[in-house]
VEXPALO-23619 format. One record per residue: chain; residue number from 0; y negated, x negated, z of N, C-alpha, C in turn. Coordinates in steps of 0.001 Angstrom, whole numbers. Layout:
<nodes>
{node 'A' NUM {Y X Z} {Y X Z} {Y X Z}}
...
</nodes>
This chain:
<nodes>
{node 'A' 0 {-17763 2130 840} {-16620 779 1834} {-16173 -60 837}}
{node 'A' 1 {-16653 -1295 988} {-16018 -2767 490} {-15097 -3420 1437}}
{node 'A' 2 {-14269 -3510 668} {-12758 -4350 1099} {-12333 -5733 425}}
{node 'A' 3 {-12308 -7118 743} {-12304 -7861 184} {-11136 -8470 705}}
{node 'A' 4 {-10112 -8513 -168} {-9088 -9298 310} {-8424 -10660 -411}}
{node 'A' 5 {-8578 -11497 601} {-8204 -13164 17} {-6660 -13302 363}}
{node 'A' 6 {-6049 -13669 -258} {-4550 -14097 -76} {-4507 -15518 -550}}
{node 'A' 7 {-4101 -16664 675} {-3755 -17738 389} {-5107 -18487 225}}
{node 'A' 8 {-5321 -20156 494} {-6148 -20771 677} {-6059 -21821 -383}}
{node 'A' 9 {-7227 -21571 -1064} {-7640 -22704 -2417} {-8387 -23688 -2089}}
{node 'A' 10 {-8949 -23992 -1282} {-10041 -25017 -1267} {-9896 -25493 161}}
{node 'A' 11 {-8551 -25424 1007} {-8569 -26560 1993} {-9076 -26107 3467}}
{node 'A' 12 {-10034 -25067 2866} {-10915 -24934 4453} {-10232 -23014 4870}}
{node 'A' 13 {-9757 -22685 4137} {-8931 -21036 4538} {-9542 -20066 4035}}
{node 'A' 14 {-10598 -20686 4112} {-11813 -19470 3414} {-12133 -18905 1968}}
{node 'A' 15 {-11048 -19220 1132} {-10541 -18929 -277} {-9515 -18236 -200}}
{node 'A' 16 {-9802 -17513 -948} {-8248 -17129 -1604} {-8186 -16368 -3186}}
{node 'A' 17 {-6837 -16085 -3462} {-6758 -16067 -4828} {-6637 -14255 -5244}}
{node 'A' 18 {-6731 -13729 -6583} {-6428 -12445 -6575} {-7602 -11871 -5647}}
{node 'A' 19 {-8612 -12161 -5311} {-9554 -11362 -4924} {-10171 -10341 -5166}}
{node 'A' 20 {-9848 -9023 -4143} {-10124 -7774 -4692} {-11414 -6998 -3776}}
{node 'A' 21 {-12697 -6623 -4541} {-13936 -5749 -3853} {-13265 -4358 -4602}}
{node 'A' 22 {-12758 -3745 -3499} {-12466 -2181 -3746} {-13712 -1411 -3105}}
{node 'A' 23 {-14348 -540 -4006} {-15472 48 -3273} {-14649 1906 -3420}}
{node 'A' 24 {-14290 2244 -4381} {-14059 3764 -3916} {-12690 3322 -5593}}
{node 'A' 25 {-11506 3184 -5795} {-11071 3754 -7324} {-10845 4638 -7784}}
{node 'A' 26 {-11920 4862 -8627} {-12094 5795 -9583} {-12369 5473 -10767}}
{node 'A' 27 {-12328 6190 -12131} {-13171 5868 -12963} {-12567 5003 -14461}}
{node 'A' 28 {-13389 4737 -14756} {-13105 3614 -16288} {-12908 2063 -15830}}
{node 'A' 29 {-12244 1948 -16361} {-11017 407 -16345} {-11337 -82 -17655}}
{node 'A' 30 {-12175 -1426 -17485} {-12502 -2588 -18561} {-11879 -3952 -17697}}
{node 'A' 31 {-11294 -4574 -18390} {-10980 -6514 -18480} {-11544 -6834 -19449}}
{node 'A' 32 {-12245 -7975 -18406} {-13342 -9378 -19034} {-12382 -10257 -19005}}
{node 'A' 33 {-12911 -11290 -20086} {-12152 -12708 -19641} {-13737 -13220 -19241}}
{node 'A' 34 {-13559 -14377 -18420} {-14415 -14936 -17540} {-14088 -16478 -17473}}
{node 'A' 35 {-14863 -17176 -18389} {-14304 -18694 -18025} {-15225 -19630 -16788}}
{node 'A' 36 {-14443 -20710 -16363} {-15225 -21457 -15316} {-14336 -21051 -13840}}
{node 'A' 37 {-13687 -19805 -13607} {-13296 -19724 -12481} {-11743 -20715 -12636}}
{node 'A' 38 {-12015 -20885 -11393} {-10793 -22193 -10795} {-10091 -21907 -9461}}
{node 'A' 39 {-10511 -21008 -8724} {-10264 -20781 -7529} {-10693 -19419 -6549}}
{node 'A' 40 {-10069 -19200 -5322} {-10818 -17977 -4853} {-12132 -17936 -4717}}
{node 'A' 41 {-12859 -18860 -4118} {-14351 -18776 -3997} {-14864 -17999 -5373}}
{node 'A' 42 {-14566 -18588 -6648} {-14510 -18263 -8048} {-14839 -16603 -8077}}
{node 'A' 43 {-13462 -16331 -7373} {-13116 -15082 -7756} {-13831 -14448 -6868}}
{node 'A' 44 {-14119 -14539 -5606} {-15065 -14061 -4795} {-16387 -13844 -5178}}
{node 'A' 45 {-16950 -14767 -5819} {-18299 -15130 -5903} {-18346 -13765 -7292}}
{node 'A' 46 {-17611 -13924 -8275} {-17649 -13168 -9452} {-17680 -11536 -8985}}
{node 'A' 47 {-16530 -11496 -8368} {-16275 -9709 -7609} {-17356 -9593 -7014}}
{node 'A' 48 {-17901 -10329 -6337} {-19346 -9718 -5812} {-20425 -9339 -6236}}
{node 'A' 49 {-20288 -10170 -7362} {-21986 -10133 -8585} {-21795 -8634 -9202}}
{node 'A' 50 {-20415 -8531 -9605} {-20163 -7567 -10304} {-20046 -6166 -9880}}
{node 'A' 51 {-19235 -6304 -8399} {-19720 -5167 -7461} {-21262 -4350 -7050}}
{node 'A' 52 {-21835 -5116 -7472} {-23216 -4893 -7408} {-23805 -3848 -7907}}
{node 'A' 53 {-22965 -4139 -9146} {-23949 -2962 -10379} {-23813 -1322 -10300}}
{node 'A' 54 {-24440 -730 -10878} {-24564 734 -10492} {-23223 1434 -11180}}
{node 'A' 55 {-22505 2144 -10044} {-21152 2840 -10984} {-20110 2114 -10822}}
{node 'A' 56 {-19914 1156 -10362} {-18955 -120 -9996} {-17930 866 -8977}}
{node 'A' 57 {-17000 717 -8961} {-15866 1235 -7768} {-14721 272 -7356}}
{node 'A' 58 {-14469 -820 -8003} {-13396 -1683 -7811} {-13429 -2926 -8806}}
{node 'A' 59 {-13114 -4494 -8452} {-13403 -5671 -9096} {-12348 -5971 -8727}}
{node 'A' 60 {-11461 -6652 -9831} {-10463 -7503 -9480} {-10268 -8996 -10192}}
{node 'A' 61 {-10970 -9973 -9658} {-11045 -11260 -10296} {-9583 -12113 -10506}}
{node 'A' 62 {-9165 -12579 -11105} {-8252 -13806 -11295} {-8419 -14817 -11993}}
{node 'A' 63 {-8580 -16144 -10976} {-9130 -16806 -11700} {-7962 -17883 -12542}}
{node 'A' 64 {-6595 -17648 -12262} {-5539 -18328 -13031} {-5373 -18144 -14822}}
{node 'A' 65 {-6069 -16914 -14582} {-5713 -15723 -16246} {-7466 -15884 -16625}}
{node 'A' 66 {-7943 -16034 -15357} {-9603 -15900 -16091} {-9723 -14354 -16265}}
{node 'A' 67 {-9373 -13481 -16049} {-9679 -12016 -16282} {-9948 -11318 -15000}}
{node 'A' 68 {-10971 -10574 -15038} {-11810 -9845 -14396} {-11391 -8175 -14912}}
{node 'A' 69 {-11075 -7596 -13884} {-10807 -5815 -13968} {-11976 -5371 -13244}}
{node 'A' 70 {-12423 -4428 -13760} {-13596 -3797 -13717} {-13264 -2422 -13406}}
{node 'A' 71 {-13327 -1619 -12168} {-13063 -275 -12470} {-14473 588 -12182}}
{node 'A' 72 {-14800 1743 -12974} {-16358 2336 -12521} {-16431 3430 -13227}}
{node 'A' 73 {-17240 4123 -12590} {-17660 5413 -12661} {-17536 6148 -14181}}
{node 'A' 74 {-18534 5278 -14686} {-18633 5538 -16560} {-18768 4027 -17322}}
{node 'A' 75 {-18536 3850 -18361} {-18063 2813 -19055} {-19543 2100 -18445}}
{node 'A' 76 {-19352 468 -18237} {-20560 -276 -18253} {-21277 -995 -19133}}
{node 'A' 77 {-22649 -1019 -19299} {-23380 -1910 -20118} {-22439 -3401 -20233}}
{node 'A' 78 {-22235 -3928 -21411} {-21671 -5641 -21398} {-22190 -6053 -21033}}
{node 'A' 79 {-23965 -6572 -21643} {-24885 -7541 -21158} {-24996 -7247 -19662}}
{node 'A' 80 {-25252 -6475 -18483} {-25162 -6073 -17201} {-24128 -7011 -16767}}
{node 'A' 81 {-22589 -7028 -17259} {-21508 -7445 -16706} {-21910 -9134 -17054}}
{node 'A' 82 {-22301 -9126 -18310} {-22714 -10963 -18390} {-23833 -11488 -17535}}
{node 'A' 83 {-24586 -10483 -17382} {-26060 -10814 -16581} {-25284 -11296 -14961}}
{node 'A' 84 {-24334 -10483 -14360} {-23420 -10453 -13142} {-22439 -11751 -12993}}
{node 'A' 85 {-22277 -12044 -14043} {-21327 -13185 -14238} {-22316 -14163 -14445}}
{node 'A' 86 {-23236 -14238 -14815} {-23924 -15381 -15152} {-24552 -16024 -13818}}
{node 'A' 87 {-25201 -14730 -12997} {-25627 -14913 -12189} {-24751 -15759 -10666}}
{node 'A' 88 {-23363 -14881 -11036} {-22408 -15827 -10130} {-21972 -17449 -10843}}
{node 'A' 89 {-22542 -17811 -11626} {-22457 -19047 -12198} {-21583 -19395 -13205}}
{node 'A' 90 {-20594 -18393 -13546} {-19707 -18638 -14603} {-20501 -18058 -16103}}
{node 'A' 91 {-19100 -17622 -16716} {-19375 -17053 -18274} {-18702 -16437 -18789}}
{node 'A' 92 {-19354 -15210 -19419} {-18389 -14022 -19738} {-17996 -14654 -21123}}
{node 'A' 93 {-16710 -14295 -21265} {-16077 -14825 -22873} {-16150 -13678 -23334}}
{node 'A' 94 {-15941 -12188 -23258} {-16008 -11176 -23807} {-14932 -10128 -23184}}
{node 'A' 95 {-14678 -9424 -23809} {-13368 -8295 -23193} {-12034 -9036 -23599}}
{node 'A' 96 {-11045 -8490 -22249} {-9728 -9280 -22759} {-8868 -7937 -23713}}
</nodes>
């Protein structure tokens, strides 16, 4: 089950939100990453969507305002895999928060 939550509009079309959450199933290990380049809900959604495709990921919450992405997974994730997902979304993984 995938749930996306978008609250508020950030780009005028009403299709973006802030504090975007993709919740697959909330259990496991939680890690917080710093991502540069996110400026709106669309950015949050793009990063969340890419990271949520990684094996074992159960939840992702991206917050553009702080540049933080919280990832919950069944087991610890390889940072290289997270970096590749963030790159695929068009942003840069700075490291762990």
